mmCIF file as Biopython writes it, N, C-alpha, C and O atoms, coordinates in Angstrom:
data_model
#
loop_
_atom_site.group_PDB
_atom_site.id
_atom_site.type_symbol
_atom_site.label_atom_id
_atom_site.label_alt_id
_atom_site.label_comp_id
_atom_site.label_asym_id
_atom_site.label_entity_id
_atom_site.label_seq_id
_atom_site.pdbx_PDB_ins_code
_atom_site.Cartn_x
_atom_site.Cartn_y
_atom_site.Cartn_z
_atom_site.occupancy
_atom_site.B_iso_or_equiv
_atom_site.auth_seq_id
_atom_site.auth_asym_id
_atom_site.pdbx_PDB_model_num
ATOM 1   N N  . UNK A ? 1  ? 0.844  -1.182 0.000   1.0 0.0 1  A 1 
ATOM 2   C CA . UNK A ? 1  ? 0.000  0.000  0.000   1.0 0.0 1  A 1 
ATOM 3   C C  . UNK A ? 1  ? 0.888  1.244  0.000   1.0 0.0 1  A 1 
ATOM 4   O O  . UNK A ? 1  ? 1.894  1.297  0.707   1.0 0.0 1  A 1 
ATOM 5   N N  . UNK A ? 2  ? 0.519  2.212  -0.773  1.0 0.0 2  A 1 
ATOM 6   C CA . UNK A ? 2  ? 1.284  3.442  -0.916  1.0 0.0 2  A 1 
ATOM 7   C C  . UNK A ? 2  ? 0.830  4.502  0.099   1.0 0.0 2  A 1 
ATOM 8   O O  . UNK A ? 2  ? -0.352 4.602  0.427   1.0 0.0 2  A 1 
ATOM 9   N N  . UNK A ? 3  ? 1.792  5.283  0.583   1.0 0.0 3  A 1 
ATOM 10  C CA . UNK A ? 3  ? 1.496  6.376  1.510   1.0 0.0 3  A 1 
ATOM 11  C C  . UNK A ? 3  ? 1.025  7.591  0.722   1.0 0.0 3  A 1 
ATOM 12  O O  . UNK A ? 3  ? 1.543  7.854  -0.363  1.0 0.0 3  A 1 
ATOM 13  N N  . UNK A ? 4  ? 0.061  8.332  1.240   1.0 0.0 4  A 1 
ATOM 14  C CA . UNK A ? 4  ? -0.463 9.526  0.582   1.0 0.0 4  A 1 
ATOM 15  C C  . UNK A ? 4  ? 0.445  10.714 0.870   1.0 0.0 4  A 1 
ATOM 16  O O  . UNK A ? 4  ? 0.539  11.166 2.011   1.0 0.0 4  A 1 
ATOM 17  N N  . UNK A ? 5  ? 1.110  11.216 -0.160  1.0 0.0 5  A 1 
ATOM 18  C CA . UNK A ? 5  ? 1.995  12.362 -0.030  1.0 0.0 5  A 1 
ATOM 19  C C  . UNK A ? 5  ? 1.388  13.639 -0.627  1.0 0.0 5  A 1 
ATOM 20  O O  . UNK A ? 5  ? 2.104  14.626 -0.797  1.0 0.0 5  A 1 
ATOM 21  N N  . UNK A ? 6  ? 0.091  13.646 -0.949  1.0 0.0 6  A 1 
ATOM 22  C CA . UNK A ? 6  ? -0.507 14.817 -1.591  1.0 0.0 6  A 1 
ATOM 23  C C  . UNK A ? 6  ? -0.458 16.072 -0.716  1.0 0.0 6  A 1 
ATOM 24  O O  . UNK A ? 6  ? -0.339 17.179 -1.243  1.0 0.0 6  A 1 
ATOM 25  N N  . UNK A ? 7  ? -0.546 15.923 0.602   1.0 0.0 7  A 1 
ATOM 26  C CA . UNK A ? 7  ? -0.509 17.080 1.499   1.0 0.0 7  A 1 
ATOM 27  C C  . UNK A ? 7  ? 0.895  17.335 2.054   1.0 0.0 7  A 1 
ATOM 28  O O  . UNK A ? 7  ? 1.097  18.275 2.823   1.0 0.0 7  A 1 
ATOM 29  N N  . UNK A ? 8  ? 1.853  16.509 1.667   1.0 0.0 8  A 1 
ATOM 30  C CA . UNK A ? 8  ? 3.217  16.640 2.198   1.0 0.0 8  A 1 
ATOM 31  C C  . UNK A ? 8  ? 3.933  17.851 1.597   1.0 0.0 8  A 1 
ATOM 32  O O  . UNK A ? 8  ? 3.661  18.262 0.469   1.0 0.0 8  A 1 
ATOM 33  N N  . UNK A ? 9  ? 4.841  18.400 2.373   1.0 0.0 9  A 1 
ATOM 34  C CA . UNK A ? 9  ? 5.687  19.499 1.892   1.0 0.0 9  A 1 
ATOM 35  C C  . UNK A ? 9  ? 7.003  18.892 1.425   1.0 0.0 9  A 1 
ATOM 36  O O  . UNK A ? 9  ? 7.751  18.321 2.219   1.0 0.0 9  A 1 
ATOM 37  N N  . UNK A ? 10 ? 7.277  19.021 0.135   1.0 0.0 10 A 1 
ATOM 38  C CA . UNK A ? 10 ? 8.508  18.487 -0.439  1.0 0.0 10 A 1 
ATOM 39  C C  . UNK A ? 10 ? 9.599  19.544 -0.312  1.0 0.0 10 A 1 
ATOM 40  O O  . UNK A ? 10 ? 9.383  20.711 -0.640  1.0 0.0 10 A 1 
ATOM 41  N N  . UNK A ? 11 ? 10.776 19.130 0.168   1.0 0.0 11 A 1 
ATOM 42  C CA . UNK A ? 11 ? 11.915 20.044 0.346   1.0 0.0 11 A 1 
ATOM 43  C C  . UNK A ? 11 ? 13.050 19.612 -0.566  1.0 0.0 11 A 1 
ATOM 44  O O  . UNK A ? 11 ? 13.397 18.432 -0.624  1.0 0.0 11 A 1 
ATOM 45  N N  . UNK A ? 12 ? 13.618 20.560 -1.268  1.0 0.0 12 A 1 
ATOM 46  C CA . UNK A ? 12 ? 14.733 20.264 -2.162  1.0 0.0 12 A 1 
ATOM 47  C C  . UNK A ? 12 ? 16.023 20.178 -1.362  1.0 0.0 12 A 1 
ATOM 48  O O  . UNK A ? 12 ? 16.232 20.939 -0.418  1.0 0.0 12 A 1 
ATOM 49  N N  . UNK A ? 13 ? 16.880 19.251 -1.745  1.0 0.0 13 A 1 
ATOM 50  C CA . UNK A ? 13 ? 18.172 19.088 -1.099  1.0 0.0 13 A 1 
ATOM 51  C C  . UNK A ? 13 ? 18.981 20.378 -1.202  1.0 0.0 13 A 1 
ATOM 52  O O  . UNK A ? 13 ? 18.951 21.050 -2.233  1.0 0.0 13 A 1 
ATOM 53  N N  . UNK A ? 14 ? 19.699 20.723 -0.141  1.0 0.0 14 A 1 
ATOM 54  C CA . UNK A ? 14 ? 20.539 21.929 -0.161  1.0 0.0 14 A 1 
ATOM 55  C C  . UNK A ? 14 ? 21.723 21.756 -1.096  1.0 0.0 14 A 1 
ATOM 56  O O  . UNK A ? 14 ? 22.357 22.742 -1.472  1.0 0.0 14 A 1 
ATOM 57  N N  . UNK A ? 15 ? 22.029 20.539 -1.475  1.0 0.0 15 A 1 
ATOM 58  C CA . UNK A ? 15 ? 23.141 20.290 -2.406  1.0 0.0 15 A 1 
ATOM 59  C C  . UNK A ? 15 ? 22.691 20.310 -3.861  1.0 0.0 15 A 1 
ATOM 60  O O  . UNK A ? 15 ? 23.515 20.126 -4.757  1.0 0.0 15 A 1 
ATOM 61  N N  . UNK A ? 16 ? 21.431 20.524 -4.113  1.0 0.0 16 A 1 
ATOM 62  C CA . UNK A ? 16 ? 20.915 20.566 -5.480  1.0 0.0 16 A 1 
ATOM 63  C C  . UNK A ? 16 ? 21.126 21.942 -6.088  1.0 0.0 16 A 1 
ATOM 64  O O  . UNK A ? 16 ? 21.069 22.962 -5.402  1.0 0.0 16 A 1 
ATOM 65  N N  . UNK A ? 17 ? 21.369 21.945 -7.376  1.0 0.0 17 A 1 
ATOM 66  C CA . UNK A ? 17 ? 21.392 23.202 -8.127  1.0 0.0 17 A 1 
ATOM 67  C C  . UNK A ? 17 ? 20.919 22.933 -9.544  1.0 0.0 17 A 1 
ATOM 68  O O  . UNK A ? 17 ? 20.606 21.793 -9.887  1.0 0.0 17 A 1 
ATOM 69  N N  . UNK A ? 18 ? 20.863 23.959 -10.362 1.0 0.0 18 A 1 
ATOM 70  C CA . UNK A ? 18 ? 20.288 23.841 -11.702 1.0 0.0 18 A 1 
ATOM 71  C C  . UNK A ? 18 ? 21.066 22.898 -12.616 1.0 0.0 18 A 1 
ATOM 72  O O  . UNK A ? 18 ? 20.498 22.373 -13.574 1.0 0.0 18 A 1 
ATOM 73  N N  . UNK A ? 19 ? 22.351 22.671 -12.344 1.0 0.0 19 A 1 
ATOM 74  C CA . UNK A ? 19 ? 23.186 21.860 -13.223 1.0 0.0 19 A 1 
ATOM 75  C C  . UNK A ? 19 ? 23.330 20.411 -12.791 1.0 0.0 19 A 1 
ATOM 76  O O  . UNK A ? 19 ? 23.971 19.626 -13.490 1.0 0.0 19 A 1 
ATOM 77  N N  . UNK A ? 20 ? 22.750 20.036 -11.657 1.0 0.0 20 A 1 
ATOM 78  C CA . UNK A ? 20 ? 22.946 18.684 -11.133 1.0 0.0 20 A 1 
ATOM 79  C C  . UNK A ? 20 ? 21.629 17.961 -10.962 1.0 0.0 20 A 1 
ATOM 80  O O  . UNK A ? 20 ? 20.548 18.536 -11.095 1.0 0.0 20 A 1 
ATOM 81  N N  . UNK A ? 21 ? 21.757 16.678 -10.663 1.0 0.0 21 A 1 
ATOM 82  C CA . UNK A ? 21 ? 20.596 15.888 -10.292 1.0 0.0 21 A 1 
ATOM 83  C C  . UNK A ? 21 ? 20.028 16.475 -8.998  1.0 0.0 21 A 1 
ATOM 84  O O  . UNK A ? 21 ? 20.780 16.763 -8.068  1.0 0.0 21 A 1 
ATOM 85  N N  . UNK A ? 22 ? 18.739 16.649 -8.936  1.0 0.0 22 A 1 
ATOM 86  C CA . UNK A ? 22 ? 18.107 17.251 -7.759  1.0 0.0 22 A 1 
ATOM 87  C C  . UNK A ? 22 ? 17.132 16.270 -7.124  1.0 0.0 22 A 1 
ATOM 88  O O  . UNK A ? 22 ? 16.377 15.593 -7.821  1.0 0.0 22 A 1 
ATOM 89  N N  . UNK A ? 23 ? 17.155 16.200 -5.814  1.0 0.0 23 A 1 
ATOM 90  C CA . UNK A ? 23 ? 16.209 15.343 -5.108  1.0 0.0 23 A 1 
ATOM 91  C C  . UNK A ? 23 ? 15.404 16.179 -4.121  1.0 0.0 23 A 1 
ATOM 92  O O  . UNK A ? 23 ? 15.860 17.206 -3.618  1.0 0.0 23 A 1 
ATOM 93  N N  . UNK A ? 24 ? 14.199 15.702 -3.865  1.0 0.0 24 A 1 
ATOM 94  C CA . UNK A ? 24 ? 13.329 16.323 -2.878  1.0 0.0 24 A 1 
ATOM 95  C C  . UNK A ? 24 ? 12.926 15.260 -1.864  1.0 0.0 24 A 1 
ATOM 96  O O  . UNK A ? 24 ? 12.810 14.078 -2.190  1.0 0.0 24 A 1 
ATOM 97  N N  . UNK A ? 25 ? 12.716 15.703 -0.634  1.0 0.0 25 A 1 
ATOM 98  C CA . UNK A ? 25 ? 12.311 14.816 0.453   1.0 0.0 25 A 1 
ATOM 99  C C  . UNK A ? 25 ? 11.015 15.312 1.072   1.0 0.0 25 A 1 
ATOM 100 O O  . UNK A ? 25 ? 10.764 16.516 1.127   1.0 0.0 25 A 1 
ATOM 101 N N  . UNK A ? 26 ? 10.202 14.387 1.534   1.0 0.0 26 A 1 
ATOM 102 C CA . UNK A ? 26 ? 8.981  14.727 2.263   1.0 0.0 26 A 1 
ATOM 103 C C  . UNK A ? 26 ? 8.716  13.626 3.278   1.0 0.0 26 A 1 
ATOM 104 O O  . UNK A ? 26 ? 9.172  12.494 3.120   1.0 0.0 26 A 1 
ATOM 105 N N  . UNK A ? 27 ? 7.977  13.974 4.316   1.0 0.0 27 A 1 
ATOM 106 C CA . UNK A ? 27 ? 7.590  12.989 5.323   1.0 0.0 27 A 1 
ATOM 107 C C  . UNK A ? 27 ? 6.076  12.958 5.418   1.0 0.0 27 A 1 
ATOM 108 O O  . UNK A ? 27 ? 5.417  13.997 5.459   1.0 0.0 27 A 1 
ATOM 109 N N  . UNK A ? 28 ? 5.546  11.763 5.451   1.0 0.0 28 A 1 
ATOM 110 C CA . UNK A ? 28 ? 4.109  11.577 5.607   1.0 0.0 28 A 1 
ATOM 111 C C  . UNK A ? 28 ? 3.913  10.443 6.602   1.0 0.0 28 A 1 
ATOM 112 O O  . UNK A ? 28 ? 4.214  9.285  6.310   1.0 0.0 28 A 1 
ATOM 113 N N  . UNK A ? 29 ? 3.410  10.784 7.764   1.0 0.0 29 A 1 
ATOM 114 C CA . UNK A ? 29 ? 3.281  9.773  8.810   1.0 0.0 29 A 1 
ATOM 115 C C  . UNK A ? 29 ? 4.651  9.255  9.200   1.0 0.0 29 A 1 
ATOM 116 O O  . UNK A ? 29 ? 5.524  10.028 9.593   1.0 0.0 29 A 1 
ATOM 117 N N  . UNK A ? 30 ? 4.841  7.952  9.093   1.0 0.0 30 A 1 
ATOM 118 C CA . UNK A ? 30 ? 6.125  7.338  9.449   1.0 0.0 30 A 1 
ATOM 119 C C  . UNK A ? 30 ? 6.921  6.951  8.203   1.0 0.0 30 A 1 
ATOM 120 O O  . UNK A ? 30 ? 7.783  6.074  8.270   1.0 0.0 30 A 1 
ATOM 121 N N  . UNK A ? 31 ? 6.645  7.591  7.073   1.0 0.0 31 A 1 
ATOM 122 C CA . UNK A ? 31 ? 7.302  7.259  5.807   1.0 0.0 31 A 1 
ATOM 123 C C  . UNK A ? 31 ? 8.009  8.481  5.244   1.0 0.0 31 A 1 
ATOM 124 O O  . UNK A ? 31 ? 7.483  9.593  5.287   1.0 0.0 31 A 1 
ATOM 125 N N  . UNK A ? 32 ? 9.213  8.262  4.712   1.0 0.0 32 A 1 
ATOM 126 C CA . UNK A ? 32 ? 9.977  9.325  4.059   1.0 0.0 32 A 1 
ATOM 127 C C  . UNK A ? 32 ? 9.874  9.105  2.552   1.0 0.0 32 A 1 
ATOM 128 O O  . UNK A ? 32 ? 10.095 7.996  2.065   1.0 0.0 32 A 1 
ATOM 129 N N  . UNK A ? 33 ? 9.540  10.155 1.821   1.0 0.0 33 A 1 
ATOM 130 C CA . UNK A ? 33 ? 9.458  10.086 0.366   1.0 0.0 33 A 1 
ATOM 131 C C  . UNK A ? 33 ? 10.670 10.765 -0.255  1.0 0.0 33 A 1 
ATOM 132 O O  . UNK A ? 33 ? 11.128 11.798 0.232   1.0 0.0 33 A 1 
ATOM 133 N N  . UNK A ? 34 ? 11.186 10.183 -1.329  1.0 0.0 34 A 1 
ATOM 134 C CA . UNK A ? 34 ? 12.317 10.732 -2.072  1.0 0.0 34 A 1 
ATOM 135 C C  . UNK A ? 34 ? 11.907 10.760 -3.538  1.0 0.0 34 A 1 
ATOM 136 O O  . UNK A ? 34 ? 11.432 9.757  -4.070  1.0 0.0 34 A 1 
ATOM 137 N N  . UNK A ? 35 ? 12.090 11.916 -4.200  1.0 0.0 35 A 1 
ATOM 138 C CA . UNK A ? 35 ? 11.743 11.998 -5.623  1.0 0.0 35 A 1 
ATOM 139 C C  . UNK A ? 35 ? 12.716 12.910 -6.360  1.0 0.0 35 A 1 
ATOM 140 O O  . UNK A ? 35 ? 13.434 13.700 -5.747  1.0 0.0 35 A 1 
ATOM 141 N N  . UNK A ? 36 ? 12.727 12.792 -7.657  1.0 0.0 36 A 1 
ATOM 142 C CA . UNK A ? 36 ? 13.521 13.650 -8.531  1.0 0.0 36 A 1 
ATOM 143 C C  . UNK A ? 36 ? 12.751 14.957 -8.711  1.0 0.0 36 A 1 
ATOM 144 O O  . UNK A ? 36 ? 11.619 14.950 -9.195  1.0 0.0 36 A 1 
ATOM 145 N N  . UNK A ? 37 ? 13.360 16.075 -8.323  1.0 0.0 37 A 1 
ATOM 146 C CA . UNK A ? 37 ? 12.643 17.353 -8.389  1.0 0.0 37 A 1 
ATOM 147 C C  . UNK A ? 37 ? 12.362 17.797 -9.823  1.0 0.0 37 A 1 
ATOM 148 O O  . UNK A ? 37 ? 11.463 18.605 -10.057 1.0 0.0 37 A 1 
ATOM 149 N N  . UNK A ? 38 ? 13.120 17.279 -10.773 1.0 0.0 38 A 1 
ATOM 150 C CA . UNK A ? 38 ? 12.903 17.667 -12.174 1.0 0.0 38 A 1 
ATOM 151 C C  . UNK A ? 38 ? 11.728 16.927 -12.797 1.0 0.0 38 A 1 
ATOM 152 O O  . UNK A ? 38 ? 11.139 17.406 -13.766 1.0 0.0 38 A 1 
ATOM 153 N N  . UNK A ? 39 ? 11.380 15.763 -12.252 1.0 0.0 39 A 1 
ATOM 154 C CA . UNK A ? 39 ? 10.264 14.977 -12.786 1.0 0.0 39 A 1 
ATOM 155 C C  . UNK A ? 39 ? 9.413  14.394 -11.657 1.0 0.0 39 A 1 
ATOM 156 O O  . UNK A ? 39 ? 9.303  13.173 -11.539 1.0 0.0 39 A 1 
ATOM 157 N N  . UNK A ? 40 ? 8.813  15.244 -10.830 1.0 0.0 40 A 1 
ATOM 158 C CA . UNK A ? 40 ? 8.027  14.738 -9.697  1.0 0.0 40 A 1 
ATOM 159 C C  . UNK A ? 40 ? 6.824  13.900 -10.128 1.0 0.0 40 A 1 
ATOM 160 O O  . UNK A ? 40 ? 6.331  13.078 -9.355  1.0 0.0 40 A 1 
ATOM 161 N N  . UNK A ? 41 ? 6.358  14.101 -11.337 1.0 0.0 41 A 1 
ATOM 162 C CA . UNK A ? 41 ? 5.197  13.349 -11.820 1.0 0.0 41 A 1 
ATOM 163 C C  . UNK A ? 41 ? 5.514  11.865 -12.030 1.0 0.0 41 A 1 
ATOM 164 O O  . UNK A ? 41 ? 4.599  11.057 -12.188 1.0 0.0 41 A 1 
ATOM 165 N N  . UNK A ? 42 ? 6.783  11.505 -12.032 1.0 0.0 42 A 1 
ATOM 166 C CA . UNK A ? 42 ? 7.185  10.107 -12.226 1.0 0.0 42 A 1 
ATOM 167 C C  . UNK A ? 42 ? 7.096  9.293  -10.937 1.0 0.0 42 A 1 
ATOM 168 O O  . UNK A ? 42 ? 7.364  8.091  -10.941 1.0 0.0 42 A 1 
ATOM 169 N N  . UNK A ? 43 ? 6.722  9.939  -9.845  1.0 0.0 43 A 1 
ATOM 170 C CA . UNK A ? 43 ? 6.536  9.209  -8.595  1.0 0.0 43 A 1 
ATOM 171 C C  . UNK A ? 43 ? 7.680  9.405  -7.623  1.0 0.0 43 A 1 
ATOM 172 O O  . UNK A ? 43 ? 8.547  10.258 -7.818  1.0 0.0 43 A 1 
ATOM 173 N N  . UNK A ? 44 ? 7.667  8.608  -6.583  1.0 0.0 44 A 1 
ATOM 174 C CA . UNK A ? 44 ? 8.652  8.752  -5.511  1.0 0.0 44 A 1 
ATOM 175 C C  . UNK A ? 44 ? 8.969  7.391  -4.901  1.0 0.0 44 A 1 
ATOM 176 O O  . UNK A ? 44 ? 8.227  6.423  -5.068  1.0 0.0 44 A 1 
ATOM 177 N N  . UNK A ? 45 ? 10.065 7.349  -4.207  1.0 0.0 45 A 1 
ATOM 178 C CA . UNK A ? 45 ? 10.492 6.176  -3.461  1.0 0.0 45 A 1 
ATOM 179 C C  . UNK A ? 45 ? 10.040 6.366  -2.023  1.0 0.0 45 A 1 
ATOM 180 O O  . UNK A ? 45 ? 10.194 7.457  -1.474  1.0 0.0 45 A 1 
ATOM 181 N N  . UNK A ? 46 ? 9.490  5.339  -1.404  1.0 0.0 46 A 1 
ATOM 182 C CA . UNK A ? 46 ? 9.042  5.422  -0.020  1.0 0.0 46 A 1 
ATOM 183 C C  . UNK A ? 46 ? 9.936  4.567  0.864   1.0 0.0 46 A 1 
ATOM 184 O O  . UNK A ? 46 ? 10.183 3.399  0.565   1.0 0.0 46 A 1 
ATOM 185 N N  . UNK A ? 47 ? 10.421 5.153  1.955   1.0 0.0 47 A 1 
ATOM 186 C CA . UNK A ? 47 ? 11.318 4.454  2.875   1.0 0.0 47 A 1 
ATOM 187 C C  . UNK A ? 47 ? 10.862 4.636  4.313   1.0 0.0 47 A 1 
ATOM 188 O O  . UNK A ? 47 ? 10.349 5.689  4.691   1.0 0.0 47 A 1 
ATOM 189 N N  . UNK A ? 48 ? 11.058 3.585  5.114   1.0 0.0 48 A 1 
ATOM 190 C CA . UNK A ? 48 ? 10.857 3.707  6.562   1.0 0.0 48 A 1 
ATOM 191 C C  . UNK A ? 48 ? 11.987 4.587  7.084   1.0 0.0 48 A 1 
ATOM 192 O O  . UNK A ? 48 ? 13.059 4.612  6.479   1.0 0.0 48 A 1 
ATOM 193 N N  . UNK A ? 49 ? 11.788 5.313  8.191   1.0 0.0 49 A 1 
ATOM 194 C CA . UNK A ? 49 ? 12.843 6.185  8.725   1.0 0.0 49 A 1 
ATOM 195 C C  . UNK A ? 49 ? 14.184 5.470  8.922   1.0 0.0 49 A 1 
ATOM 196 O O  . UNK A ? 49 ? 15.232 6.044  8.627   1.0 0.0 49 A 1 
ATOM 197 N N  . UNK A ? 50 ? 14.167 4.235  9.413   1.0 0.0 50 A 1 
ATOM 198 C CA . UNK A ? 50 ? 15.430 3.511  9.614   1.0 0.0 50 A 1 
ATOM 199 C C  . UNK A ? 50 ? 16.118 3.203  8.291   1.0 0.0 50 A 1 
ATOM 200 O O  . UNK A ? 50 ? 17.343 3.282  8.198   1.0 0.0 50 A 1 
ATOM 201 N N  . UNK A ? 51 ? 15.355 2.859  7.280   1.0 0.0 51 A 1 
ATOM 202 C CA . UNK A ? 51 ? 15.924 2.597  5.951   1.0 0.0 51 A 1 
ATOM 203 C C  . UNK A ? 51 ? 16.458 3.883  5.332   1.0 0.0 51 A 1 
ATOM 204 O O  . UNK A ? 51 ? 17.488 3.867  4.659   1.0 0.0 51 A 1 
ATOM 205 N N  . UNK A ? 52 ? 15.767 4.990  5.556   1.0 0.0 52 A 1 
ATOM 206 C CA . UNK A ? 52 ? 16.234 6.270  5.033   1.0 0.0 52 A 1 
ATOM 207 C C  . UNK A ? 52 ? 17.566 6.645  5.686   1.0 0.0 52 A 1 
ATOM 208 O O  . UNK A ? 52 ? 18.463 7.153  5.012   1.0 0.0 52 A 1 
ATOM 209 N N  . UNK A ? 53 ? 17.701 6.400  6.985   1.0 0.0 53 A 1 
ATOM 210 C CA . UNK A ? 53 ? 18.963 6.663  7.676   1.0 0.0 53 A 1 
ATOM 211 C C  . UNK A ? 53 ? 20.101 5.836  7.093   1.0 0.0 53 A 1 
ATOM 212 O O  . UNK A ? 53 ? 21.207 6.342  6.907   1.0 0.0 53 A 1 
ATOM 213 N N  . UNK A ? 54 ? 19.831 4.568  6.805   1.0 0.0 54 A 1 
ATOM 214 C CA . UNK A ? 54 ? 20.843 3.709  6.187   1.0 0.0 54 A 1 
ATOM 215 C C  . UNK A ? 54 ? 21.192 4.210  4.786   1.0 0.0 54 A 1 
ATOM 216 O O  . UNK A ? 54 ? 22.359 4.202  4.393   1.0 0.0 54 A 1 
ATOM 217 N N  . UNK A ? 55 ? 20.189 4.642  4.040   1.0 0.0 55 A 1 
ATOM 218 C CA . UNK A ? 55 ? 20.401 5.199  2.698   1.0 0.0 55 A 1 
ATOM 219 C C  . UNK A ? 55 ? 21.317 6.423  2.763   1.0 0.0 55 A 1 
ATOM 220 O O  . UNK A ? 55 ? 22.259 6.532  1.979   1.0 0.0 55 A 1 
ATOM 221 N N  . UNK A ? 56 ? 21.047 7.344  3.690   1.0 0.0 56 A 1 
ATOM 222 C CA . UNK A ? 56 ? 21.882 8.544  3.824   1.0 0.0 56 A 1 
ATOM 223 C C  . UNK A ? 56 ? 23.319 8.191  4.200   1.0 0.0 56 A 1 
ATOM 224 O O  . UNK A ? 56 ? 24.264 8.753  3.647   1.0 0.0 56 A 1 
ATOM 225 N N  . UNK A ? 57 ? 23.479 7.274  5.128   1.0 0.0 57 A 1 
ATOM 226 C CA . UNK A ? 57 ? 24.822 6.846  5.525   1.0 0.0 57 A 1 
ATOM 227 C C  . UNK A ? 57 ? 25.567 6.274  4.332   1.0 0.0 57 A 1 
ATOM 228 O O  . UNK A ? 57 ? 26.744 6.576  4.135   1.0 0.0 57 A 1 
ATOM 229 N N  . UNK A ? 58 ? 24.907 5.462  3.545   1.0 0.0 58 A 1 
ATOM 230 C CA . UNK A ? 58 ? 25.524 4.859  2.361   1.0 0.0 58 A 1 
ATOM 231 C C  . UNK A ? 58 ? 25.960 5.938  1.365   1.0 0.0 58 A 1 
ATOM 232 O O  . UNK A ? 58 ? 27.087 5.913  0.871   1.0 0.0 58 A 1 
ATOM 233 N N  . UNK A ? 59 ? 25.072 6.873  1.077   1.0 0.0 59 A 1 
ATOM 234 C CA . UNK A ? 59 ? 25.388 7.929  0.105   1.0 0.0 59 A 1 
ATOM 235 C C  . UNK A ? 59 ? 26.540 8.800  0.592   1.0 0.0 59 A 1 
ATOM 236 O O  . UNK A ? 59 ? 27.396 9.194  -0.200  1.0 0.0 59 A 1 
ATOM 237 N N  . UNK A ? 60 ? 26.570 9.101  1.874   1.0 0.0 60 A 1 
ATOM 238 C CA . UNK A ? 60 ? 27.616 9.980  2.430   1.0 0.0 60 A 1 
ATOM 239 C C  . UNK A ? 60 ? 28.983 9.316  2.536   1.0 0.0 60 A 1 
ATOM 240 O O  . UNK A ? 60 ? 30.000 10.009 2.535   1.0 0.0 60 A 1 
ATOM 241 N N  . UNK A ? 61 ? 29.030 7.995  2.627   1.0 0.0 61 A 1 
ATOM 242 C CA . UNK A ? 61 ? 30.300 7.317  2.887   1.0 0.0 61 A 1 
ATOM 243 C C  . UNK A ? 61 ? 30.910 6.632  1.671   1.0 0.0 61 A 1 
ATOM 244 O O  . UNK A ? 61 ? 32.048 6.171  1.754   1.0 0.0 61 A 1 
ATOM 245 N N  . UNK A ? 62 ? 30.219 6.548  0.571   1.0 0.0 62 A 1 
ATOM 246 C CA . UNK A ? 62 ? 30.731 5.875  -0.614  1.0 0.0 62 A 1 
ATOM 247 C C  . UNK A ? 62 ? 31.253 6.891  -1.627  1.0 0.0 62 A 1 
ATOM 248 O O  . UNK A ? 62 ? 30.617 7.916  -1.871  1.0 0.0 62 A 1 
ATOM 249 N N  . UNK A ? 63 ? 32.408 6.603  -2.211  1.0 0.0 63 A 1 
ATOM 250 C CA . UNK A ? 63 ? 32.930 7.445  -3.291  1.0 0.0 63 A 1 
ATOM 251 C C  . UNK A ? 63 ? 31.978 7.405  -4.469  1.0 0.0 63 A 1 
ATOM 252 O O  . UNK A ? 63 ? 31.769 8.413  -5.144  1.0 0.0 63 A 1 
ATOM 253 N N  . UNK A ? 64 ? 31.398 6.234  -4.717  1.0 0.0 64 A 1 
ATOM 254 C CA . UNK A ? 64 ? 30.397 6.065  -5.761  1.0 0.0 64 A 1 
ATOM 255 C C  . UNK A ? 64 ? 29.112 5.612  -5.067  1.0 0.0 64 A 1 
ATOM 256 O O  . UNK A ? 64 ? 28.988 4.435  -4.730  1.0 0.0 64 A 1 
ATOM 257 N N  . UNK A ? 65 ? 28.141 6.529  -4.843  1.0 0.0 65 A 1 
ATOM 258 C CA . UNK A ? 65 ? 26.932 6.174  -4.098  1.0 0.0 65 A 1 
ATOM 259 C C  . UNK A ? 65 ? 26.128 5.043  -4.715  1.0 0.0 65 A 1 
ATOM 260 O O  . UNK A ? 65 ? 25.314 4.426  -4.029  1.0 0.0 65 A 1 
ATOM 261 N N  . UNK A ? 66 ? 26.340 4.751  -6.015  1.0 0.0 66 A 1 
ATOM 262 C CA . UNK A ? 66 ? 25.596 3.676  -6.643  1.0 0.0 66 A 1 
ATOM 263 C C  . UNK A ? 66 ? 26.212 2.311  -6.352  1.0 0.0 66 A 1 
ATOM 264 O O  . UNK A ? 66 ? 25.615 1.281  -6.668  1.0 0.0 66 A 1 
ATOM 265 N N  . UNK A ? 67 ? 27.391 2.295  -5.758  1.0 0.0 67 A 1 
ATOM 266 C CA . UNK A ? 67 ? 28.046 1.048  -5.379  1.0 0.0 67 A 1 
ATOM 267 C C  . UNK A ? 67 ? 27.330 0.429  -4.180  1.0 0.0 67 A 1 
ATOM 268 O O  . UNK A ? 67 ? 27.027 1.116  -3.205  1.0 0.0 67 A 1 
ATOM 269 N N  . UNK A ? 68 ? 27.065 -0.854 -4.261  1.0 0.0 68 A 1 
ATOM 270 C CA . UNK A ? 68 ? 26.375 -1.538 -3.151  1.0 0.0 68 A 1 
ATOM 271 C C  . UNK A ? 68 ? 27.331 -2.165 -2.202  1.0 0.0 68 A 1 
ATOM 272 O O  . UNK A ? 68 ? 26.914 -2.776 -1.218  1.0 0.0 68 A 1 
#
């Protein structure tokens, strides 16, 4: 089941700018939403807070964030 993010406030990453990939974050209940700010109509990824924390740690500590 999908979380309703229609009333959520989406915030753009402070590291985003016009020349780079941009992400937006929102919270709805106990779920964190992540989406591409350039194409929000394509949907979003939903993560539990603990999974989102692991995701952030991974992105911050890897030279190549796409590396698993």
